[in-house]
PyMOL commands that place a pseudoatom at each C-alpha (Angstrom):
pseudoatom trace, name=CA, resn=MET, resi=1, chain=A, elem=C, hetatm=0, pos=[5.496, 25.486, -2.236]
pseudoatom trace, name=CA, resn=THR, resi=2, chain=A, elem=C, hetatm=0, pos=[5.677, 24.667, 1.466]
pseudoatom trace, name=CA, resn=GLU, resi=3, chain=A, elem=C, hetatm=0, pos=[7.427, 21.623, 2.914]
pseudoatom trace, name=CA, resn=GLN, resi=4, chain=A, elem=C, hetatm=0, pos=[4.021, 20.075, 3.672]
pseudoatom trace, name=CA, resn=GLU, resi=5, chain=A, elem=C, hetatm=0, pos=[2.877, 20.639, 0.085]
pseudoatom trace, name=CA, resn=ARG, resi=6, chain=A, elem=C, hetatm=0, pos=[6.092, 19.029, -1.228]
pseudoatom trace, name=CA, resn=ASN, resi=7, chain=A, elem=C, hetatm=0, pos=[5.633, 16.056, 1.087]
pseudoatom trace, name=CA, resn=LYS, resi=8, chain=A, elem=C, hetatm=0, pos=[2.009, 15.591, -0.010]
pseudoatom trace, name=CA, resn=ALA, resi=9, chain=A, elem=C, hetatm=0, pos=[3.115, 15.742, -3.654]
pseudoatom trace, name=CA, resn=THR, resi=10, chain=A, elem=C, hetatm=0, pos=[5.743, 13.094, -2.884]
pseudoatom trace, name=CA, resn=VAL, resi=11, chain=A, elem=C, hetatm=0, pos=[3.130, 10.807, -1.313]
pseudoatom trace, name=CA, resn=SER, resi=12, chain=A, elem=C, hetatm=0, pos=[0.939, 11.231, -4.409]
pseudoatom trace, name=CA, resn=ARG, resi=13, chain=A, elem=C, hetatm=0, pos=[3.986, 10.270, -6.481]
pseudoatom trace, name=CA, resn=ILE, resi=14, chain=A, elem=C, hetatm=0, pos=[4.499, 7.140, -4.349]
pseudoatom trace, name=CA, resn=TYR, resi=15, chain=A, elem=C, hetatm=0, pos=[1.053, 5.923, -5.397]
pseudoatom trace, name=CA, resn=ALA, resi=16, chain=A, elem=C, hetatm=0, pos=[1.338, 6.940, -9.053]
pseudoatom trace, name=CA, resn=VAL, resi=17, chain=A, elem=C, hetatm=0, pos=[4.905, 5.855, -9.761]
pseudoatom trace, name=CA, resn=CYS, resi=18, chain=A, elem=C, hetatm=0, pos=[5.966, 3.326, -7.124]
pseudoatom trace, name=CA, resn=TRP, resi=19, chain=A, elem=C, hetatm=0, pos=[2.758, 1.342, -6.592]
pseudoatom trace, name=CA, resn=ASN, resi=20, chain=A, elem=C, hetatm=0, pos=[0.960, 1.771, -9.919]
pseudoatom trace, name=CA, resn=GLU, resi=21, chain=A, elem=C, hetatm=0, pos=[4.042, 1.575, -12.176]
pseudoatom trace, name=CA, resn=GLY, resi=22, chain=A, elem=C, hetatm=0, pos=[6.432, -0.422, -9.988]
pseudoatom trace, name=CA, resn=ASN, resi=23, chain=A, elem=C, hetatm=0, pos=[9.251, 2.072, -10.527]
pseudoatom trace, name=CA, resn=MET, resi=24, chain=A, elem=C, hetatm=0, pos=[12.075, 0.900, -8.247]
pseudoatom trace, name=CA, resn=ASP, resi=25, chain=A, elem=C, hetatm=0, pos=[14.318, 3.866, -9.170]
pseudoatom trace, name=CA, resn=ALA, resi=26, chain=A, elem=C, hetatm=0, pos=[11.646, 6.222, -7.793]
pseudoatom trace, name=CA, resn=ILE, resi=27, chain=A, elem=C, hetatm=0, pos=[11.651, 4.244, -4.542]
pseudoatom trace, name=CA, resn=ASP, resi=28, chain=A, elem=C, hetatm=0, pos=[15.415, 4.851, -4.321]
pseudoatom trace, name=CA, resn=GLU, resi=29, chain=A, elem=C, hetatm=0, pos=[14.807, 8.589, -4.784]
pseudoatom trace, name=CA, resn=ILE, resi=30, chain=A, elem=C, hetatm=0, pos=[11.908, 8.900, -2.329]
pseudoatom trace, name=CA, resn=PHE, resi=31, chain=A, elem=C, hetatm=0, pos=[12.709, 6.525, 0.533]
pseudoatom trace, name=CA, resn=ASP, resi=32, chain=A, elem=C, hetatm=0, pos=[15.660, 6.709, 2.904]
pseudoatom trace, name=CA, resn=ALA, resi=33, chain=A, elem=C, hetatm=0, pos=[17.816, 3.565, 2.716]
pseudoatom trace, name=CA, resn=ASN, resi=34, chain=A, elem=C, hetatm=0, pos=[16.957, 2.808, 6.360]
pseudoatom trace, name=CA, resn=VAL, resi=35, chain=A, elem=C, hetatm=0, pos=[13.267, 3.732, 6.269]
pseudoatom trace, name=CA, resn=ARG, resi=36, chain=A, elem=C, hetatm=0, pos=[11.531, 2.260, 9.304]
pseudoatom trace, name=CA, resn=HIS, resi=37, chain=A, elem=C, hetatm=0, pos=[8.624, -0.046, 8.613]
pseudoatom trace, name=CA, resn=GLY, resi=38, chain=A, elem=C, hetatm=0, pos=[7.499, -2.329, 11.405]
pseudoatom trace, name=CA, resn=GLN, resi=39, chain=A, elem=C, hetatm=0, pos=[5.019, -4.467, 9.487]
pseudoatom trace, name=CA, resn=PHE, resi=40, chain=A, elem=C, hetatm=0, pos=[7.101, -6.603, 7.141]
pseudoatom trace, name=CA, resn=PRO, resi=41, chain=A, elem=C, hetatm=0, pos=[6.651, -10.379, 7.413]
pseudoatom trace, name=CA, resn=PRO, resi=42, chain=A, elem=C, hetatm=0, pos=[9.419, -12.300, 9.184]
pseudoatom trace, name=CA, resn=GLY, resi=43, chain=A, elem=C, hetatm=0, pos=[12.470, -12.840, 6.997]
pseudoatom trace, name=CA, resn=TRP, resi=44, chain=A, elem=C, hetatm=0, pos=[11.903, -9.827, 4.758]
pseudoatom trace, name=CA, resn=PRO, resi=45, chain=A, elem=C, hetatm=0, pos=[14.677, -7.259, 4.387]
pseudoatom trace, name=CA, resn=SER, resi=46, chain=A, elem=C, hetatm=0, pos=[14.330, -4.039, 6.341]
pseudoatom trace, name=CA, resn=GLY, resi=47, chain=A, elem=C, hetatm=0, pos=[14.566, -0.486, 5.074]
pseudoatom trace, name=CA, resn=ARG, resi=48, chain=A, elem=C, hetatm=0, pos=[14.100, 0.572, 1.474]
pseudoatom trace, name=CA, resn=GLU, resi=49, chain=A, elem=C, hetatm=0, pos=[14.789, -2.950, 0.174]
pseudoatom trace, name=CA, resn=GLY, resi=50, chain=A, elem=C, hetatm=0, pos=[11.908, -4.233, 2.283]
pseudoatom trace, name=CA, resn=PHE, resi=51, chain=A, elem=C, hetatm=0, pos=[9.596, -1.601, 0.792]
pseudoatom trace, name=CA, resn=LYS, resi=52, chain=A, elem=C, hetatm=0, pos=[10.699, -2.617, -2.720]
pseudoatom trace, name=CA, resn=ARG, resi=53, chain=A, elem=C, hetatm=0, pos=[9.907, -6.219, -1.882]
pseudoatom trace, name=CA, resn=LEU, resi=54, chain=A, elem=C, hetatm=0, pos=[6.474, -5.178, -0.583]
pseudoatom trace, name=CA, resn=VAL, resi=55, chain=A, elem=C, hetatm=0, pos=[5.683, -3.306, -3.804]
pseudoatom trace, name=CA, resn=ASN, resi=56, chain=A, elem=C, hetatm=0, pos=[6.882, -6.216, -5.968]
pseudoatom trace, name=CA, resn=PHE, resi=57, chain=A, elem=C, hetatm=0, pos=[4.939, -8.719, -3.854]
pseudoatom trace, name=CA, resn=TRP, resi=58, chain=A, elem=C, hetatm=0, pos=[1.662, -6.814, -4.360]
pseudoatom trace, name=CA, resn=ARG, resi=59, chain=A, elem=C, hetatm=0, pos=[2.368, -6.104, -8.040]
pseudoatom trace, name=CA, resn=ASN, resi=60, chain=A, elem=C, hetatm=0, pos=[3.062, -9.790, -8.716]
pseudoatom trace, name=CA, resn=ALA, resi=61, chain=A, elem=C, hetatm=0, pos=[-0.200, -10.776, -7.023]
pseudoatom trace, name=CA, resn=PHE, resi=62, chain=A, elem=C, hetatm=0, pos=[-2.213, -7.912, -8.582]
pseudoatom trace, name=CA, resn=PRO, resi=63, chain=A, elem=C, hetatm=0, pos=[-0.435, -6.861, -11.816]
pseudoatom trace, name=CA, resn=ASP, resi=64, chain=A, elem=C, hetatm=0, pos=[-3.134, -4.268, -12.600]
pseudoatom trace, name=CA, resn=ILE, resi=65, chain=A, elem=C, hetatm=0, pos=[-2.925, -2.749, -9.106]
pseudoatom trace, name=CA, resn=GLN, resi=66, chain=A, elem=C, hetatm=0, pos=[-4.227, 0.791, -8.883]
pseudoatom trace, name=CA, resn=GLU, resi=67, chain=A, elem=C, hetatm=0, pos=[-3.644, 2.687, -5.647]
pseudoatom trace, name=CA, resn=ASP, resi=68, chain=A, elem=C, hetatm=0, pos=[-4.919, 6.213, -5.395]
pseudoatom trace, name=CA, resn=PRO, resi=69, chain=A, elem=C, hetatm=0, pos=[-4.937, 8.651, -2.488]
pseudoatom trace, name=CA, resn=THR, resi=70, chain=A, elem=C, hetatm=0, pos=[-8.421, 9.874, -1.655]
pseudoatom trace, name=CA, resn=ALA, resi=71, chain=A, elem=C, hetatm=0, pos=[-7.218, 12.268, 1.074]
pseudoatom trace, name=CA, resn=LEU, resi=72, chain=A, elem=C, hetatm=0, pos=[-3.837, 13.648, 2.140]
pseudoatom trace, name=CA, resn=VAL, resi=73, chain=A, elem=C, hetatm=0, pos=[-3.230, 15.610, 5.330]
pseudoatom trace, name=CA, resn=ALA, resi=74, chain=A, elem=C, hetatm=0, pos=[0.151, 17.087, 6.230]
pseudoatom trace, name=CA, resn=GLU, resi=75, chain=A, elem=C, hetatm=0, pos=[1.342, 18.393, 9.541]
pseudoatom trace, name=CA, resn=GLY, resi=76, chain=A, elem=C, hetatm=0, pos=[4.955, 19.103, 10.339]
pseudoatom trace, name=CA, resn=GLU, resi=77, chain=A, elem=C, hetatm=0, pos=[7.094, 16.352, 8.868]
pseudoatom trace, name=CA, resn=GLN, resi=78, chain=A, elem=C, hetatm=0, pos=[4.248, 13.836, 8.541]
pseudoatom trace, name=CA, resn=VAL, resi=79, chain=A, elem=C, hetatm=0, pos=[1.697, 13.059, 5.848]
pseudoatom trace, name=CA, resn=ALA, resi=80, chain=A, elem=C, hetatm=0, pos=[-1.357, 10.918, 6.500]
pseudoatom trace, name=CA, resn=SER, resi=81, chain=A, elem=C, hetatm=0, pos=[-3.166, 9.414, 3.557]
pseudoatom trace, name=CA, resn=PHE, resi=82, chain=A, elem=C, hetatm=0, pos=[-6.385, 7.556, 2.991]
pseudoatom trace, name=CA, resn=PHE, resi=83, chain=A, elem=C, hetatm=0, pos=[-6.155, 5.415, -0.139]
pseudoatom trace, name=CA, resn=ARG, resi=84, chain=A, elem=C, hetatm=0, pos=[-8.145, 3.113, -2.377]
pseudoatom trace, name=CA, resn=LEU, resi=85, chain=A, elem=C, hetatm=0, pos=[-6.556, -0.061, -3.760]
pseudoatom trace, name=CA, resn=ARG, resi=86, chain=A, elem=C, hetatm=0, pos=[-8.049, -1.973, -6.689]
pseudoatom trace, name=CA, resn=GLY, resi=87, chain=A, elem=C, hetatm=0, pos=[-6.743, -4.875, -8.711]
pseudoatom trace, name=CA, resn=THR, resi=88, chain=A, elem=C, hetatm=0, pos=[-7.257, -8.390, -10.055]
pseudoatom trace, name=CA, resn=HIS, resi=89, chain=A, elem=C, hetatm=0, pos=[-5.719, -11.367, -8.252]
pseudoatom trace, name=CA, resn=ARG, resi=90, chain=A, elem=C, hetatm=0, pos=[-3.397, -12.988, -10.823]
pseudoatom trace, name=CA, resn=GLY, resi=91, chain=A, elem=C, hetatm=0, pos=[-0.444, -14.260, -8.768]
pseudoatom trace, name=CA, resn=ASP, resi=92, chain=A, elem=C, hetatm=0, pos=[0.629, -15.747, -5.446]
pseudoatom trace, name=CA, resn=PHE, resi=93, chain=A, elem=C, hetatm=0, pos=[-0.708, -13.844, -2.453]
pseudoatom trace, name=CA, resn=TYR, resi=94, chain=A, elem=C, hetatm=0, pos=[0.056, -15.503, 0.871]
pseudoatom trace, name=CA, resn=GLY, resi=95, chain=A, elem=C, hetatm=0, pos=[-0.867, -18.887, -0.623]
pseudoatom trace, name=CA, resn=VAL, resi=96, chain=A, elem=C, hetatm=0, pos=[-4.404, -17.881, -1.667]
pseudoatom trace, name=CA, resn=PRO, resi=97, chain=A, elem=C, hetatm=0, pos=[-5.246, -19.783, -4.880]
pseudoatom trace, name=CA, resn=VAL, resi=98, chain=A, elem=C, hetatm=0, pos=[-5.428, -17.500, -7.909]
pseudoatom trace, name=CA, resn=ALA, resi=99, chain=A, elem=C, hetatm=0, pos=[-9.005, -17.145, -9.092]
pseudoatom trace, name=CA, resn=GLY, resi=100, chain=A, elem=C, hetatm=0, pos=[-8.899, -13.859, -11.018]
pseudoatom trace, name=CA, resn=ARG, resi=101, chain=A, elem=C, hetatm=0, pos=[-11.087, -12.090, -8.459]
pseudoatom trace, name=CA, resn=LYS, resi=102, chain=A, elem=C, hetatm=0, pos=[-11.232, -8.315, -8.374]
pseudoatom trace, name=CA, resn=VAL, resi=103, chain=A, elem=C, hetatm=0, pos=[-10.519, -6.526, -5.114]
pseudoatom trace, name=CA, resn=ASP, resi=104, chain=A, elem=C, hetatm=0, pos=[-11.419, -3.029, -4.006]
pseudoatom trace, name=CA, resn=ILE, resi=105, chain=A, elem=C, hetatm=0, pos=[-10.346, -1.936, -0.515]
pseudoatom trace, name=CA, resn=TYR, resi=106, chain=A, elem=C, hetatm=0, pos=[-9.381, 1.169, 1.419]
pseudoatom trace, name=CA, resn=GLY, resi=107, chain=A, elem=C, hetatm=0, pos=[-6.517, 1.828, 3.772]
pseudoatom trace, name=CA, resn=ALA, resi=108, chain=A, elem=C, hetatm=0, pos=[-4.595, 4.499, 5.629]
pseudoatom trace, name=CA, resn=GLU, resi=109, chain=A, elem=C, hetatm=0, pos=[-0.899, 5.277, 5.714]
pseudoatom trace, name=CA, resn=MET, resi=110, chain=A, elem=C, hetatm=0, pos=[1.416, 7.531, 7.675]
pseudoatom trace, name=CA, resn=PHE, resi=111, chain=A, elem=C, hetatm=0, pos=[4.678, 8.824, 6.213]
pseudoatom trace, name=CA, resn=ARG, resi=112, chain=A, elem=C, hetatm=0, pos=[7.328, 10.752, 8.130]
pseudoatom trace, name=CA, resn=PHE, resi=113, chain=A, elem=C, hetatm=0, pos=[9.822, 12.804, 6.136]
pseudoatom trace, name=CA, resn=LYS, resi=114, chain=A, elem=C, hetatm=0, pos=[13.318, 14.023, 6.957]
pseudoatom trace, name=CA, resn=ASN, resi=115, chain=A, elem=C, hetatm=0, pos=[15.419, 16.013, 4.496]
pseudoatom trace, name=CA, resn=GLY, resi=116, chain=A, elem=C, hetatm=0, pos=[12.895, 15.306, 1.741]
pseudoatom trace, name=CA, resn=LYS, resi=117, chain=A, elem=C, hetatm=0, pos=[12.940, 11.497, 2.125]
pseudoatom trace, name=CA, resn=VAL, resi=118, chain=A, elem=C, hetatm=0, pos=[10.506, 9.083, 3.748]
pseudoatom trace, name=CA, resn=VAL, resi=119, chain=A, elem=C, hetatm=0, pos=[12.146, 7.812, 6.959]
pseudoatom trace, name=CA, resn=GLU, resi=120, chain=A, elem=C, hetatm=0, pos=[9.107, 6.087, 8.532]
pseudoatom trace, name=CA, resn=TYR, resi=121, chain=A, elem=C, hetatm=0, pos=[6.202, 4.321, 6.885]
pseudoatom trace, name=CA, resn=ASP, resi=122, chain=A, elem=C, hetatm=0, pos=[3.235, 2.571, 8.479]
pseudoatom trace, name=CA, resn=TYR, resi=123, chain=A, elem=C, hetatm=0, pos=[-0.037, 1.449, 6.998]
pseudoatom trace, name=CA, resn=HIS, resi=124, chain=A, elem=C, hetatm=0, pos=[-3.296, -0.295, 7.700]
pseudoatom trace, name=CA, resn=GLU, resi=125, chain=A, elem=C, hetatm=0, pos=[-5.665, -1.650, 5.087]
pseudoatom trace, name=CA, resn=ASP, resi=126, chain=A, elem=C, hetatm=0, pos=[-8.940, -3.533, 5.079]
pseudoatom trace, name=CA, resn=THR, resi=127, chain=A, elem=C, hetatm=0, pos=[-7.243, -6.929, 5.202]
pseudoatom trace, name=CA, resn=LEU, resi=128, chain=A, elem=C, hetatm=0, pos=[-10.403, -8.702, 6.348]
pseudoatom trace, name=CA, resn=GLY, resi=129, chain=A, elem=C, hetatm=0, pos=[-12.344, -7.255, 3.412]
pseudoatom trace, name=CA, resn=LEU, resi=130, chain=A, elem=C, hetatm=0, pos=[-9.476, -8.142, 1.063]
pseudoatom trace, name=CA, resn=PHE, resi=131, chain=A, elem=C, hetatm=0, pos=[-9.467, -11.803, 2.097]
pseudoatom trace, name=CA, resn=PHE, resi=132, chain=A, elem=C, hetatm=0, pos=[-13.282, -11.919, 1.922]
pseudoatom trace, name=CA, resn=GLN, resi=133, chain=A, elem=C, hetatm=0, pos=[-13.079, -10.598, -1.640]
pseudoatom trace, name=CA, resn=LEU, resi=134, chain=A, elem=C, hetatm=0, pos=[-10.442, -13.199, -2.516]
pseudoatom trace, name=CA, resn=GLY, resi=135, chain=A, elem=C, hetatm=0, pos=[-12.720, -15.954, -1.189]
pseudoatom trace, name=CA, resn=ALA, resi=136, chain=A, elem=C, hetatm=0, pos=[-9.982, -16.993, 1.239]
pseudoatom trace, name=CA, resn=LEU, resi=137, chain=A, elem=C, hetatm=0, pos=[-11.966, -16.951, 4.457]
pseudoatom trace, name=CA, resn=PRO, resi=138, chain=A, elem=C, hetatm=0, pos=[-14.099, -19.929, 5.438]
pseudoatom trace, name=CA, resn=LEU, resi=139, chain=A, elem=C, hetatm=0, pos=[-16.679, -17.553, 6.894]
pseudoatom trace, name=CA, resn=PRO, resi=140, chain=A, elem=C, hetatm=0, pos=[-19.869, -16.710, 5.031]
pseudoatom trace, name=CA, resn=GLN, resi=141, chain=A, elem=C, hetatm=0, pos=[-19.929, -13.345, 3.282]
pseudoatom trace, name=CA, resn=LEU, resi=142, chain=A, elem=C, hetatm=0, pos=[-21.414, -11.544, 6.264]
pseudoatom trace, name=CA, resn=ALA, resi=143, chain=A, elem=C, hetatm=0, pos=[-22.461, -7.937, 6.244]
pseudoatom trace, name=CA, resn=LEU, resi=144, chain=A, elem=C, hetatm=0, pos=[-20.003, -6.622, 8.827]
pseudoatom trace, name=CA, resn=ALA, resi=145, chain=A, elem=C, hetatm=0, pos=[-19.568, -2.961, 9.637]
pseudoatom trace, name=CA, resn=GLY, resi=146, chain=A, elem=C, hetatm=0, pos=[-16.299, -1.665, 8.206]
pseudoatom trace, name=CA, resn=VAL, resi=147, chain=A, elem=C, hetatm=0, pos=[-15.656, -4.676, 5.958]
pseudoatom trace, name=CA, resn=ALA, resi=148, chain=A, elem=C, hetatm=0, pos=[-16.150, -4.661, 2.193]
pseudoatom trace, name=CA, resn=SER, resi=149, chain=A, elem=C, hetatm=0, pos=[-17.137, -8.242, 1.376]
pseudoatom trace, name=CA, resn=LYS, resi=150, chain=A, elem=C, hetatm=0, pos=[-16.972, -7.811, -2.415]
pseudoatom trace, name=CA, resn=ALA, resi=151, chain=A, elem=C, hetatm=0, pos=[-15.344, -5.453, -4.861]
pseudoatom trace, name=CA, resn=ALA, resi=152, chain=A, elem=C, hetatm=0, pos=[-17.429, -2.537, -6.068]
for i in range(1, 152): cmd.bond("trace and resi %d" % i, "trace and resi %d" % (i + 1))
show_as sticks, trace
zoom trace
């Protein structure tokens, strides 16, 4: 197995074990303690502890969260993924009132590995579509290119 194949397998494991099961021990195994992630909200811890908080935050809001990679591409020490996220809103999510709505969005992530561990992590997801699906935007459910206004 090549390094790229191992890294892609690790990214698949991140979805299956970290996101879908909430396994914090796996996060300790996979992520460097000082993993760089520039998108945490103000006041959140940095590094691996920040990633754990991110996973717990989403899992508390969407306890049935299911994240699955739909494409993985590896080059050198990086893996890019395109993923699908589904779940039911059952807990606090940035102050959006819980209404039991289902969400179904896509996103993309970039992981950089060093010595078998994730040392950088960045992502982008369809946040506009997510908040439309949660009913949190005061805008009408417009048909906008690139935005999923309701879960499939």
